[in-house]
VMD Tcl script that draws the C-alpha trace (Angstrom):
set ca {
  {21.35 10.11 -47.00}
  {19.24 13.03 -47.64}
  {18.60 11.95 -51.13}
  {17.58 8.57 -50.19}
  {14.93 10.04 -47.69}
  {13.71 12.50 -50.27}
  {13.45 9.89 -52.97}
  {11.81 7.33 -50.59}
  {9.25 9.96 -49.39}
  {8.24 10.80 -52.88}
  {7.72 7.12 -53.72}
  {4.94 6.73 -51.18}
  {3.11 9.80 -52.28}
  {1.59 11.15 -55.63}
  {4.80 11.79 -57.68}
  {5.30 14.56 -59.99}
  {8.44 14.06 -62.26}
  {9.65 17.56 -61.39}
  {10.25 16.36 -57.91}
  {12.30 13.55 -59.28}
  {14.09 15.81 -61.66}
  {15.14 18.07 -58.81}
  {17.01 15.28 -57.15}
  {18.84 14.35 -60.47}
  {19.52 18.22 -60.91}
  {21.04 18.47 -57.37}
  {22.95 15.16 -57.22}
  {23.31 13.47 -60.56}
  {23.66 15.75 -63.47}
  {27.48 16.61 -62.85}
  {27.90 13.05 -64.51}
  {24.93 12.43 -66.17}
  {24.39 15.32 -68.43}
  {24.58 16.01 -72.13}
  {28.31 16.44 -72.60}
  {29.35 13.00 -71.84}
  {26.74 11.17 -69.72}
  {28.32 8.55 -67.42}
  {27.22 4.99 -68.47}
  {25.37 6.67 -71.47}
  {22.64 7.74 -69.11}
  {21.57 11.32 -69.48}
  {19.27 12.72 -66.40}
  {18.77 16.36 -67.82}
  {15.10 15.65 -68.61}
  {12.33 13.03 -68.62}
  {12.88 12.70 -72.47}
  {16.58 12.33 -71.97}
  {16.19 9.74 -69.37}
  {13.74 7.68 -71.34}
  {15.64 7.93 -74.44}
  {19.20 6.96 -72.84}
  {17.99 4.28 -70.19}
  {18.68 0.89 -71.32}
  {16.14 -2.12 -70.42}
  {15.47 -2.22 -66.62}
  {16.91 0.92 -65.77}
  {13.59 2.67 -65.29}
  {10.50 0.69 -64.96}
  {7.46 3.12 -64.74}
  {5.15 2.63 -61.94}
  {7.24 -0.20 -60.37}
  {10.33 1.40 -58.76}
  {11.11 -1.79 -56.73}
  {12.11 -3.48 -60.19}
  {14.08 -0.22 -61.45}
  {17.81 -0.64 -61.60}
  {18.06 3.13 -61.05}
  {15.94 3.22 -57.95}
  {18.01 0.37 -56.45}
  {21.16 2.05 -57.19}
  {19.88 5.34 -55.69}
  {18.69 3.60 -52.53}
  {22.10 1.71 -52.08}
  {23.86 5.06 -52.81}
  {25.81 3.33 -55.58}
  {26.81 5.63 -58.26}
  {29.84 3.81 -59.59}
  {30.10 4.03 -63.19}
  {30.07 0.95 -65.46}
  {28.14 -1.73 -63.44}
}
mol new
graphics top color blue
foreach p $ca { graphics top sphere $p radius 0.5 }
foreach p [lrange $ca 0 end-1] q [lrange $ca 1 end] { graphics top cylinder $p $q radius 0.2 }
display resetview
């Protein structure tokens, strides 16, 4: 729940990617790292995210249409969907 609140509060203010990266580091990188990223999505850095995210996963400046944002809000980290 903390992740959802933090992520939501960041979205309604000026966002620095470092704030989002901190969320990924604390909550996502155990599965989405360099060694064997779940669903092929690497969240270790901005460059890694955008080089491994497929279409629609992240839509800059339009979080409501982003699949990643939707999955974070729904607290759905099940692989393969």
